All heavy atoms as a GROMACS GRO file, in nm:
protein
  477
    1MET      N    1  17.692  19.439  18.537
    1MET     CA    2  17.813  19.417  18.463
    1MET      C    3  17.859  19.558  18.399
    1MET      O    4  17.778  19.624  18.330
    1MET     CB    5  17.800  19.311  18.357
    1MET     CG    6  17.929  19.280  18.276
    1MET     SD    7  17.909  19.154  18.148
    1MET     CE    8  17.864  19.019  18.243
    2GLY      N    9  17.976  19.596  18.427
    2GLY     CA   10  18.017  19.722  18.374
    2GLY      C   11  18.052  19.723  18.227
    2GLY      O   12  18.081  19.611  18.171
    3ASN      N   13  18.053  19.841  18.159
    3ASN     CA   14  18.078  19.854  18.017
    3ASN      C   15  18.217  19.806  17.988
    3ASN      O   16  18.245  19.758  17.872
    3ASN     CB   17  18.058  19.992  17.969
    3ASN     CG   18  17.913  20.022  17.963
    3ASN    OD1   19  17.827  19.931  17.942
    3ASN    ND2   20  17.872  20.152  17.970
    4ASP      N   21  18.313  19.823  18.079
    4ASP     CA   22  18.449  19.784  18.053
    4ASP      C   23  18.457  19.625  18.036
    4ASP      O   24  18.539  19.579  17.950
    4ASP     CB   25  18.539  19.831  18.164
    4ASP     CG   26  18.500  19.779  18.302
    4ASP    OD1   27  18.378  19.757  18.323
    4ASP    OD2   28  18.588  19.758  18.388
    5ILE      N   29  18.387  19.556  18.110
    5ILE     CA   30  18.386  19.407  18.097
    5ILE      C   31  18.290  19.377  17.986
    5ILE      O   32  18.326  19.280  17.898
    5ILE     CB   33  18.340  19.343  18.227
    5ILE    CG1   34  18.435  19.373  18.343
    5ILE    CG2   35  18.330  19.196  18.212
    5ILE    CD1   36  18.575  19.318  18.324
    6LEU      N   37  18.176  19.433  17.966
    6LEU     CA   38  18.081  19.395  17.871
    6LEU      C   39  18.143  19.401  17.728
    6LEU      O   40  18.117  19.310  17.643
    6LEU     CB   41  17.963  19.487  17.883
    6LEU     CG   42  17.845  19.463  17.795
    6LEU    CD1   43  17.790  19.316  17.820
    6LEU    CD2   44  17.735  19.566  17.799
    7GLY      N   45  18.222  19.507  17.704
    7GLY     CA   46  18.273  19.523  17.573
    7GLY      C   47  18.386  19.423  17.546
    7GLY      O   48  18.428  19.410  17.427
    8ARG      N   49  18.442  19.355  17.644
    8ARG     CA   50  18.546  19.257  17.622
    8ARG      C   51  18.500  19.112  17.640
    8ARG      O   52  18.583  19.028  17.646
    8ARG     CB   53  18.662  19.290  17.716
    8ARG     CG   54  18.726  19.432  17.673
    8ARG     CD   55  18.846  19.464  17.760
    8ARG     NE   56  18.818  19.453  17.900
    8ARG     CZ   57  18.908  19.428  18.002
    8ARG    NH1   58  19.035  19.399  17.962
    8ARG    NH2   59  18.871  19.422  18.128
    9LEU      N   60  18.371  19.090  17.653
    9LEU     CA   61  18.331  18.946  17.676
    9LEU      C   62  18.378  18.860  17.560
    9LEU      O   63  18.363  18.908  17.447
    9LEU     CB   64  18.174  18.937  17.689
    9LEU     CG   65  18.119  18.976  17.818
    9LEU    CD1   66  17.966  18.969  17.811
    9LEU    CD2   67  18.170  18.891  17.932
   10GLY      N   68  18.416  18.744  17.582
   10GLY     CA   69  18.464  18.651  17.486
   10GLY      C   70  18.614  18.663  17.460
   10GLY      O   71  18.659  18.584  17.384
   11THR      N   72  18.678  18.762  17.510
   11THR     CA   73  18.820  18.779  17.503
   11THR      C   74  18.894  18.677  17.583
   11THR      O   75  18.857  18.657  17.699
   11THR     CB   76  18.869  18.918  17.552
   11THR    OG1   77  18.793  19.018  17.477
   11THR    CG2   78  19.018  18.929  17.534
   12PRO      N   79  18.978  18.592  17.518
   12PRO     CA   80  19.046  18.488  17.590
   12PRO      C   81  19.128  18.540  17.720
   12PRO      O   82  19.179  18.646  17.712
   12PRO     CB   83  19.143  18.417  17.495
   12PRO     CG   84  19.078  18.462  17.362
   12PRO     CD   85  19.014  18.586  17.381
   13PHE      N   86  19.106  18.466  17.827
   13PHE     CA   87  19.178  18.500  17.959
   13PHE      C   88  19.121  18.624  18.029
   13PHE      O   89  19.182  18.670  18.125
   13PHE     CB   90  19.331  18.499  17.934
   13PHE     CG   91  19.384  18.390  17.873
   13PHE    CD1   92  19.433  18.387  17.732
   13PHE    CD2   93  19.379  18.264  17.941
   13PHE    CE1   94  19.477  18.269  17.678
   13PHE    CE2   95  19.427  18.139  17.872
   13PHE     CZ   96  19.474  18.152  17.744
   14LEU      N   97  19.008  18.681  17.993
   14LEU     CA   98  18.951  18.790  18.059
   14LEU      C   99  18.876  18.724  18.182
   14LEU      O  100  18.800  18.639  18.165
   14LEU     CB  101  18.856  18.858  17.973
   14LEU     CG  102  18.760  18.961  18.042
   14LEU    CD1  103  18.848  19.086  18.078
   14LEU    CD2  104  18.642  19.012  17.952
   15THR      N  105  18.913  18.770  18.297
   15THR     CA  106  18.843  18.726  18.417
   15THR      C  107  18.833  18.840  18.521
   15THR      O  108  18.915  18.927  18.519
   15THR     CB  109  18.922  18.609  18.483
   15THR    OG1  110  18.841  18.552  18.583
   15THR    CG2  111  19.061  18.636  18.519
   16THR      N  112  18.725  18.822  18.602
   16THR     CA  113  18.716  18.914  18.712
   16THR      C  114  18.732  18.839  18.842
   16THR      O  115  18.714  18.903  18.952
   16THR     CB  116  18.566  18.977  18.715
   16THR    OG1  117  18.475  18.869  18.720
   16THR    CG2  118  18.547  19.063  18.586
   17LYS      N  119  18.772  18.717  18.834
   17LYS     CA  120  18.786  18.637  18.953
   17LYS      C  121  18.936  18.614  18.992
   17LYS      O  122  19.026  18.617  18.896
   17LYS     CB  123  18.728  18.497  18.933
   17LYS     CG  124  18.575  18.510  18.903
   17LYS     CD  125  18.522  18.365  18.882
   17LYS     CE  126  18.371  18.384  18.856
   17LYS     NZ  127  18.312  18.257  18.812
   18GLU      N  128  18.971  18.606  19.113
   18GLU     CA  129  19.111  18.592  19.152
   18GLU      C  130  19.184  18.464  19.100
   18GLU      O  131  19.290  18.468  19.057
   18GLU     CB  132  19.114  18.592  19.307
   18GLU     CG  133  19.264  18.599  19.357
   18GLU     CD  134  19.264  18.607  19.509
   18GLU    OE1  135  19.179  18.674  19.566
   18GLU    OE2  136  19.358  18.557  19.570
   19HIS      N  137  19.100  18.353  19.093
   19HIS     CA  138  19.155  18.232  19.053
   19HIS      C  139  19.090  18.177  18.923
   19HIS      O  140  19.092  18.060  18.896
   19HIS     CB  141  19.134  18.124  19.170
   19HIS     CG  142  19.209  18.167  19.283
   19HIS    ND1  143  19.349  18.166  19.299
   19HIS    CD2  144  19.170  18.203  19.408
   19HIS    CE1  145  19.387  18.203  19.414
   19HIS    NE2  146  19.269  18.221  19.485
   20GLY      N  147  19.032  18.263  18.842
   20GLY     CA  148  18.972  18.215  18.718
   20GLY      C  149  19.065  18.212  18.604
   20GLY      O  150  19.175  18.277  18.598
   21THR      N  151  19.036  18.122  18.500
   21THR     CA  152  19.115  18.117  18.379
   21THR      C  153  19.071  18.220  18.276
   21THR      O  154  19.148  18.251  18.185
   21THR     CB  155  19.114  17.978  18.316
   21THR    OG1  156  18.979  17.944  18.288
   21THR    CG2  157  19.167  17.878  18.426
   22GLY      N  158  18.943  18.256  18.278
   22GLY     CA  159  18.895  18.351  18.178
   22GLY      C  160  18.858  18.276  18.045
   22GLY      O  161  18.865  18.355  17.947
   23LEU      N  162  18.836  18.151  18.042
   23LEU     CA  163  18.818  18.096  17.916
   23LEU      C  164  18.662  18.057  17.894
   23LEU      O  165  18.629  18.014  17.792
   23LEU     CB  166  18.902  17.960  17.902
   23LEU     CG  167  19.052  17.990  17.883
   23LEU    CD1  168  19.122  17.859  17.880
   23LEU    CD2  169  19.068  18.068  17.758
   24GLY      N  170  18.584  18.068  17.993
   24GLY     CA  171  18.444  18.024  17.991
   24GLY      C  172  18.369  18.094  17.876
   24GLY      O  173  18.306  18.021  17.793
   25PHE      N  174  18.359  18.219  17.865
   25PHE     CA  175  18.283  18.291  17.768
   25PHE      C  176  18.349  18.268  17.629
   25PHE      O  177  18.277  18.255  17.528
   25PHE     CB  178  18.258  18.433  17.788
   25PHE     CG  179  18.168  18.470  17.896
   25PHE    CD1  180  18.191  18.530  18.014
   25PHE    CD2  181  18.032  18.427  17.878
   25PHE    CE1  182  18.099  18.560  18.112
   25PHE    CE2  183  17.943  18.446  17.984
   25PHE     CZ  184  17.984  18.522  18.093
   26ASP      N  185  18.478  18.269  17.621
   26ASP     CA  186  18.550  18.237  17.500
   26ASP      C  187  18.499  18.106  17.433
   26ASP      O  188  18.462  18.101  17.324
   26ASP     CB  189  18.700  18.237  17.511
   26ASP     CG  190  18.768  18.223  17.382
   26ASP    OD1  191  18.732  18.297  17.290
   26ASP    OD2  192  18.863  18.150  17.382
   27VAL      N  193  18.497  18.007  17.521
   27VAL     CA  194  18.454  17.875  17.472
   27VAL      C  195  18.307  17.881  17.434
   27VAL      O  196  18.267  17.822  17.326
   27VAL     CB  197  18.480  17.758  17.582
   27VAL    CG1  198  18.407  17.630  17.544
   27VAL    CG2  199  18.619  17.747  17.600
   28CYS      N  200  18.221  17.951  17.501
   28CYS     CA  201  18.077  17.958  17.473
   28CYS      C  202  18.067  18.038  17.342
   28CYS      O  203  17.978  17.979  17.252
   28CYS     CB  204  18.004  18.037  17.582
   28CYS     SG  205  17.989  17.948  17.731
   29TYR      N  206  18.138  18.129  17.309
   29TYR     CA  207  18.124  18.204  17.188
   29TYR      C  208  18.172  18.117  17.065
   29TYR      O  209  18.123  18.119  16.956
   29TYR     CB  210  18.208  18.332  17.181
   29TYR     CG  211  18.133  18.449  17.254
   29TYR    CD1  212  18.178  18.492  17.384
   29TYR    CD2  213  18.016  18.508  17.201
   29TYR    CE1  214  18.104  18.596  17.451
   29TYR    CE2  215  17.950  18.603  17.266
   29TYR     CZ  216  17.997  18.657  17.381
   29TYR     OH  217  17.931  18.755  17.444
   30ILE      N  218  18.282  18.036  17.091
   30ILE     CA  219  18.331  17.941  16.986
   30ILE      C  220  18.228  17.838  16.950
   30ILE      O  221  18.197  17.803  16.836
   30ILE     CB  222  18.462  17.878  17.028
   30ILE    CG1  223  18.575  17.979  17.030
   30ILE    CG2  224  18.495  17.764  16.944
   30ILE    CD1  225  18.702  17.936  17.100
   31ILE      N  226  18.155  17.778  17.061
   31ILE     CA  227  18.066  17.683  17.041
   31ILE      C  228  17.943  17.740  16.962
   31ILE      O  229  17.886  17.685  16.867
   31ILE     CB  230  18.010  17.614  17.169
   31ILE    CG1  231  18.135  17.533  17.226
   31ILE    CG2  232  17.893  17.527  17.151
   31ILE    CD1  233  18.107  17.482  17.370
   32ALA      N  234  17.902  17.863  17.012
   32ALA     CA  235  17.791  17.923  16.942
   32ALA      C  236  17.820  17.946  16.789
   32ALA      O  237  17.736  17.927  16.703
   32ALA     CB  238  17.757  18.053  17.010
   33ALA      N  239  17.936  18.000  16.761
   33ALA     CA  240  17.971  18.022  16.621
   33ALA      C  241  17.973  17.902  16.542
   33ALA      O  242  17.937  17.896  16.424
   33ALA     CB  243  18.105  18.092  16.616
   34ARG      N  244  18.018  17.795  16.599
   34ARG     CA  245  18.025  17.661  16.530
   34ARG      C  246  17.884  17.616  16.492
   34ARG      O  247  17.862  17.549  16.387
   34ARG     CB  248  18.094  17.555  16.609
   34ARG     CG  249  18.114  17.426  16.546
   34ARG     CD  250  18.200  17.332  16.626
   34ARG     NE  251  18.324  17.382  16.639
   34ARG     CZ  252  18.410  17.353  16.743
   34ARG    NH1  253  18.369  17.274  16.831
   34ARG    NH2  254  18.527  17.411  16.746
   35HIS      N  255  17.790  17.653  16.566
   35HIS     CA  256  17.652  17.617  16.537
   35HIS      C  257  17.563  17.719  16.488
   35HIS      O  258  17.441  17.718  16.482
   35HIS     CB  259  17.583  17.556  16.669
   35HIS     CG  260  17.649  17.434  16.714
   35HIS    ND1  261  17.625  17.311  16.665
   35HIS    CD2  262  17.741  17.414  16.806
   35HIS    CE1  263  17.696  17.221  16.714
   35HIS    NE2  264  17.769  17.275  16.805
   36ARG      N  265  17.629  17.829  16.444
   36ARG     CA  266  17.560  17.951  16.384
   36ARG      C  267  17.467  18.006  16.474
   36ARG      O  268  17.363  18.054  16.434
   36ARG     CB  269  17.508  17.914  16.256
   36ARG     CG  270  17.611  17.864  16.146
   36ARG     CD  271  17.549  17.848  16.009
   36ARG     NE  272  17.651  17.788  15.918
   36ARG     CZ  273  17.645  17.671  15.868
   36ARG    NH1  274  17.549  17.589  15.907
   36ARG    NH2  275  17.744  17.629  15.790
   37ALA      N  276  17.490  18.004  16.605
   37ALA     CA  277  17.408  18.068  16.708
   37ALA      C  278  17.465  18.204  16.740
   37ALA      O  279  17.576  18.235  16.708
   37ALA     CB  280  17.406  17.978  16.827
   38LYS      N  281  17.389  18.284  16.810
   38LYS     CA  282  17.426  18.416  16.854
   38LYS      C  283  17.409  18.423  17.004
   38LYS      O  284  17.305  18.379  17.057
   38LYS     CB  285  17.354  18.523  16.782
   38LYS     CG  286  17.365  18.528  16.630
   38LYS     CD  287  17.295  18.650  16.577
   38LYS     CE  288  17.310  18.643  16.421
   38LYS     NZ  289  17.422  18.718  16.367
   39ILE      N  290  17.492  18.490  17.064
   39ILE     CA  291  17.484  18.514  17.216
   39ILE      C  292  17.460  18.667  17.226
   39ILE      O  293  17.547  18.743  17.182
   39ILE     CB  294  17.618  18.468  17.291
   39ILE    CG1  295  17.629  18.319  17.280
   39ILE    CG2  296  17.599  18.511  17.437
   39ILE    CD1  297  17.755  18.264  17.340
   40GLU      N  298  17.348  18.695  17.288
   40GLU     CA  299  17.320  18.841  17.317
   40GLU      C  300  17.324  18.864  17.467
   40GLU      O  301  17.284  18.774  17.548
   40GLU     CB  302  17.172  18.870  17.262
   40GLU     CG  303  17.161  18.851  17.112
   40GLU     CD  304  17.019  18.860  17.069
   40GLU    OE1  305  16.931  18.909  17.146
   40GLU    OE2  306  16.985  18.825  16.958
   41VAL      N  307  17.369  18.972  17.505
   41VAL     CA  308  17.383  19.012  17.654
   41VAL      C  309  17.305  19.136  17.677
   41VAL      O  310  17.314  19.245  17.610
   41VAL     CB  311  17.529  19.037  17.680
   41VAL    CG1  312  17.543  19.060  17.830
   41VAL    CG2  313  17.624  18.923  17.638
   42GLU      N  314  17.218  19.128  17.780
   42GLU     CA  315  17.144  19.245  17.825
   42GLU      C  316  17.180  19.267  17.964
   42GLU      O  317  17.172  19.174  18.048
   42GLU     CB  318  16.988  19.221  17.810
   42GLU     CG  319  16.945  19.190  17.669
   42GLU     CD  320  16.801  19.146  17.664
   42GLU    OE1  321  16.740  19.132  17.768
   42GLU    OE2  322  16.751  19.138  17.552
   43THR      N  323  17.224  19.382  18.010
   43THR     CA  324  17.265  19.419  18.136
   43THR      C  325  17.199  19.538  18.189
   43THR      O  326  17.166  19.627  18.111
   43THR     CB  327  17.420  19.422  18.146
   43THR    OG1  328  17.457  19.426  18.289
   43THR    CG2  329  17.476  19.539  18.082
   44SER      N  330  17.175  19.540  18.327
   44SER     CA  331  17.111  19.658  18.392
   44SER      C  332  17.166  19.649  18.534
   44SER      O  333  17.231  19.549  18.576
   44SER     CB  334  16.964  19.649  18.389
   44SER     OG  335  16.926  19.535  18.467
   45PRO      N  336  17.133  19.748  18.615
   45PRO     CA  337  17.171  19.749  18.751
   45PRO      C  338  17.115  19.630  18.828
   45PRO      O  339  17.171  19.584  18.930
   45PRO     CB  340  17.119  19.883  18.804
   45PRO     CG  341  17.115  19.974  18.694
   45PRO     CD  342  17.073  19.885  18.581
   46GLY      N  343  17.011  19.570  18.782
   46GLY     CA  344  16.949  19.450  18.840
   46GLY      C  345  17.008  19.323  18.806
   46GLY      O  346  16.974  19.216  18.865
   47GLY      N  347  17.091  19.322  18.714
   47GLY     CA  348  17.152  19.194  18.675
   47GLY      C  349  17.179  19.181  18.525
   47GLY      O  350  17.158  19.281  18.454
   48THR      N  351  17.240  19.071  18.476
   48THR     CA  352  17.280  19.046  18.348
   48THR      C  353  17.210  18.920  18.293
   48THR      O  354  17.202  18.819  18.364
   48THR     CB  355  17.430  19.037  18.331
   48THR    OG1  356  17.495  19.159  18.381
   48THR    CG2  357  17.479  19.020  18.190
   49THR      N  358  17.162  18.926  18.169
   49THR     CA  359  17.093  18.815  18.112
   49THR      C  360  17.164  18.782  17.982
   49THR      O  361  17.191  18.870  17.904
   49THR     CB  362  16.946  18.853  18.069
   49THR    OG1  363  16.879  18.871  18.194
   49THR    CG2  364  16.878  18.731  18.010
   50PHE      N  365  17.195  18.654  17.958
   50PHE     CA  366  17.257  18.595  17.833
   50PHE      C  367  17.155  18.521  17.757
   50PHE      O  368  17.095  18.427  17.809
   50PHE     CB  369  17.375  18.516  17.867
   50PHE     CG  370  17.484  18.593  17.924
   50PHE    CD1  371  17.496  18.604  18.065
   50PHE    CD2  372  17.591  18.642  17.859
   50PHE    CE1  373  17.593  18.679  18.128
   50PHE    CE2  374  17.697  18.710  17.919
   50PHE     CZ  375  17.700  18.730  18.050
   51LEU      N  376  17.138  18.561  17.640
   51LEU     CA  377  17.030  18.493  17.544
   51LEU      C  378  17.120  18.416  17.439
   51LEU      O  379  17.201  18.483  17.372
   51LEU     CB  380  16.934  18.586  17.481
   51LEU     CG  381  16.854  18.677  17.578
   51LEU    CD1  382  16.798  18.790  17.510
   51LEU    CD2  383  16.749  18.587  17.639
   52VAL      N  384  17.092  18.288  17.433
   52VAL     CA  385  17.162  18.210  17.323
   52VAL      C  386  17.052  18.181  17.218
   52VAL      O  387  16.962  18.106  17.249
   52VAL     CB  388  17.229  18.087  17.378
   52VAL    CG1  389  17.304  18.014  17.266
   52VAL    CG2  390  17.330  18.126  17.494
   53ARG      N  391  17.077  18.220  17.100
   53ARG     CA  392  16.974  18.207  16.995
   53ARG      C  393  17.028  18.115  16.873
   53ARG      O  394  17.129  18.153  16.822
   53ARG     CB  395  16.923  18.337  16.931
   53ARG     CG  396  16.864  18.424  17.043
   53ARG     CD  397  16.810  18.558  16.983
   53ARG     NE  398  16.764  18.648  17.092
   53ARG     CZ  399  16.634  18.653  17.130
   53ARG    NH1  400  16.544  18.566  17.077
   53ARG    NH2  401  16.604  18.736  17.223
   54PHE      N  402  16.950  18.004  16.856
   54PHE     CA  403  16.997  17.919  16.750
   54PHE      C  404  16.894  17.938  16.634
   54PHE      O  405  16.773  17.949  16.648
   54PHE     CB  406  16.980  17.773  16.796
   54PHE     CG  407  17.095  17.739  16.889
   54PHE    CD1  408  17.066  17.764  17.026
   54PHE    CD2  409  17.213  17.689  16.855
   54PHE    CE1  410  17.165  17.725  17.118
   54PHE    CE2  411  17.311  17.656  16.937
   54PHE     CZ  412  17.293  17.673  17.072
   55ASN      N  413  16.939  17.924  16.505
   55ASN     CA  414  16.851  17.938  16.393
   55ASN      C  415  16.821  17.794  16.356
   55ASN      O  416  16.893  17.717  16.310
   55ASN     CB  417  16.929  18.001  16.278
   55ASN     CG  418  16.848  18.012  16.154
   55ASN    OD1  419  16.728  17.949  16.143
   55ASN    ND2  420  16.889  18.091  16.056
   56LEU      N  421  16.695  17.750  16.384
   56LEU     CA  422  16.647  17.619  16.357
   56LEU      C  423  16.629  17.586  16.209
   56LEU      O  424  16.626  17.461  16.182
   56LEU     CB  425  16.523  17.591  16.437
   56LEU     CG  426  16.537  17.602  16.582
   56LEU    CD1  427  16.395  17.579  16.648
   56LEU    CD2  428  16.637  17.511  16.645
   57ASN      N  429  16.632  17.680  16.119
   57ASN     CA  430  16.622  17.648  15.976
   57ASN      C  431  16.767  17.632  15.914
   57ASN      O  432  16.772  17.602  15.799
   57ASN     CB  433  16.562  17.767  15.910
   57ASN     CG  434  16.414  17.784  15.958
   57ASN    OD1  435  16.346  17.684  15.975
   57ASN    ND2  436  16.366  17.908  15.962
   58CYS      N  437  16.866  17.629  15.998
   58CYS     CA  438  16.998  17.624  15.947
   58CYS      C  439  17.059  17.489  15.970
   58CYS      O  440  17.038  17.434  16.080
   58CYS     CB  441  17.081  17.730  16.021
   58CYS     SG  442  17.255  17.737  15.978
   59GLN      N  443  17.128  17.429  15.875
   59GLN     CA  444  17.184  17.291  15.894
   59GLN      C  445  17.317  17.313  15.972
   59GLN      O  446  17.397  17.404  15.945
   59GLN     CB  447  17.207  17.236  15.758
   59GLN     CG  448  17.258  17.101  15.770
   59GLN     CD  449  17.276  17.036  15.624
   59GLN    OE1  450  17.274  17.105  15.519
   59GLN    NE2  451  17.302  16.905  15.616
   60SER      N  452  17.347  17.225  16.062
   60SER     CA  453  17.466  17.233  16.142
   60SER      C  454  17.583  17.201  16.058
   60SER      O  455  17.568  17.123  15.959
   60SER     CB  456  17.461  17.140  16.270
   60SER     OG  457  17.478  17.007  16.232
   61PRO      N  458  17.705  17.253  16.092
   61PRO     CA  459  17.826  17.214  16.009
   61PRO      C  460  17.859  17.076  16.000
   61PRO      O  461  17.924  17.030  15.904
   61PRO     CB  462  17.940  17.291  16.081
   61PRO     CG  463  17.867  17.389  16.172
   61PRO     CD  464  17.724  17.336  16.196
   62GLN      N  465  17.816  16.995  16.101
   62GLN     CA  466  17.847  16.849  16.096
   62GLN      C  467  17.748  16.769  16.009
   62GLN      O  468  17.776  16.651  15.982
   62GLN     CB  469  17.855  16.795  16.233
   62GLN     CG  470  17.977  16.829  16.309
   62GLN     CD  471  17.952  16.938  16.402
   62GLN    OE1  472  17.838  16.966  16.434
   62GLN    NE2  473  18.058  17.008  16.451
   63GLY      N  474  17.623  16.828  15.987
   63GLY     CA  475  17.520  16.753  15.922
   63GLY      C  476  17.509  16.768  15.776
   63GLY      O  477  17.458  16.714  15.704
   0.00000   0.00000   0.00000
C-alpha cells in the first residue's frame, strides 16, 4: 500500500477500486472509536496488515 493511500485511510469515499464506494475503512474506524479500539496498519512490499486492538479493561459506551 502506497504512502499516498496509507495517509488517507479512513477518509470517507476514498477508494482505489473502479466501482467502490470508499466507505469500508471509514465505517471500521467509526466502529473502533465507538468501542475505544485502535486500528494500526503495518505495510511493506510483501503486504499490509491491519491490527484491531481493544482495551479489555475499558467499559463499552453502551454498558
